[in-house]
C-alpha positions in Angstrom: -2.7 23.4 -13.5 -0.3 22.9 -16.3 -0.6 20.0 -18.8 2.7 18.7 -17.5 1.4 18.6 -14.0 -1.8 16.8 -15.1 0.2 14.3 -17.0 2.5 13.6 -14.0 -0.6 13.0 -11.8 -2.1 10.6 -14.3 1.2 8.7 -14.6 1.6 8.6 -10.8 -2.0 7.4 -10.2 -1.4 4.7 -12.8 1.7 3.5 -10.9 -0.4 3.1 -7.8 -3.1 1.2 -9.7 -0.4 -1.2 -11.1 1.1 -1.8 -7.7 -2.3 -2.5 -6.1 -3.2 -4.8 -9.0 -0.1 -6.8 -8.5 -0.6 -7.0 -4.7 -4.3 -8.0 -5.3 -3.4 -10.8 -7.7 -0.7 -12.3 -5.4 2.2 -10.8 -7.5 3.5 -8.7 -4.6 7.1 -9.6 -5.6 6.5 -7.8 -8.9 6.1 -4.3 -7.5 9.8 -3.6 -7.4 9.9 -1.8 -10.8 7.5 0.8 -9.5 9.7 1.8 -6.6 12.8 3.9 -6.3 15.9 2.2 -4.9 15.6 4.1 -1.6 11.7 4.0 -1.3 10.5 4.8 2.2 7.5 2.9 3.5 5.8 3.8 6.8 3.0 2.1 8.6 2.5 4.1 11.8 0.0 1.7 13.3 1.5 -1.7 12.5 1.0 -5.0 14.3 0.8 -4.7 18.1 0.5 -0.9 17.8 4.2 -0.8 16.7 5.2 1.4 13.8 6.8 -0.2 10.8 9.4 1.7 8.8 11.3 0.3 5.9 13.8 2.1 3.6 14.9 0.5 0.3 13.3 -1.5 -2.4 14.7 -4.9 -1.3 13.6 -4.4 2.4 10.2 -3.4 1.2 9.9 -6.5 -1.0 11.0 -8.6 1.9 8.3 -7.1 4.1 5.8 -7.9 1.4 7.1 -11.5 1.2 6.4 -11.8 5.0 3.0 -10.2 4.9 1.0 -11.4 2.0 1.4 -15.2 2.4 -0.8 -14.9 5.6 -3.8 -14.1 3.4 -6.0 -16.6 1.6 -7.1 -13.6 -0.6 -6.4 -9.9 -0.6 -7.5 -7.1 -2.8 -6.9 -3.3 -2.7 -9.4 -1.0 -4.3 -8.9 2.7 -4.8 -12.0 4.7 -3.6 -10.6 8.3 -4.1 -7.5 10.1 -5.3 -6.8 13.6 -4.0 -4.2 15.5 -6.0 -1.9 17.9 -4.1 -0.3 21.1 -5.3 2.9 19.2 -6.0 2.1 16.9 -8.9 4.5 14.3 -7.5 2.3 13.9 -4.4 -1.0 12.1 -4.1 -3.3 11.3 -1.2 -5.2 8.1 -2.0 -8.1 6.5 -0.2 -8.5 2.8 -0.6 -10.0 -0.3 1.0 -9.1 -3.9 1.3 -11.1 -7.1 1.1 -9.5 -10.4 2.0 -9.3 -13.3 4.3 -6.7 -14.7 6.8 -5.5 -18.3 6.3 -4.8 -19.1 9.9 -8.1 -17.9 11.3 -10.4 -18.0 8.3 -11.7 -14.5 9.3 -12.4 -11.8 6.8 -10.0 -8.8 6.5 -11.6 -5.6 5.4 -10.0 -2.3 6.2 -9.9 1.3 5.0 -6.7 3.3 4.3 -5.3 6.7 3.5 -2.0 6.6 1.7 0.2 9.6 1.2 2.5 9.0 -1.8 5.5 10.9 -3.2 7.0 10.1 -6.6 10.3 10.7 -8.3 10.4 10.3 -12.0 7.2 8.2 -12.0 8.3 5.9 -9.3 7.1 5.7 -5.7 9.7 7.1 -3.3 7.5 7.5 -0.2 4.4 5.6 0.9 2.8 6.5 4.3 -0.1 4.2 5.0 -2.7 4.8 7.7 -5.4 2.2 8.5 -7.5 1.0 11.4 -5.1 -1.2 13.5 -8.0 -2.9 15.3 -9.0 -4.7 12.0 -5.8 -6.8 11.7 -5.7 -7.4 15.4 -9.2 -8.9 15.3 -8.7 -10.7 11.9 -5.5 -12.5 13.1 -6.8 -13.3 16.6 -7.7 -16.9 16.9 -11.2 -17.6 18.3 -11.2 -18.8 21.8 
């Protein structure tokens, strides 16, 4: 591995850390500078088992503005980073810890994110998680 590749991986990992830090502190609207204009976000197992796909920084920020206000608290914590041969790609394992305002239930999930970068900015984010966790956390008790 070249020094240039190692430096790119370090920068890219730091970008993810900064995005997660902003989301975890309720500053989800401040992640825009870490995304390309045409960022692609995919959540194959979204609410109601429907995939969510968003292209573009502004639509991604709008999705965040709809999602995060439902949480009393929410944190993302990286548990492992797996570099790929291409230094502009990372596979990241992470977990969440939070709570839902409407139900008062905890929200704890595990994720695998596949990220691609262009010039130190996220241009693709594919996120895989257990879809049963949000279904249960958002479901009102009977």
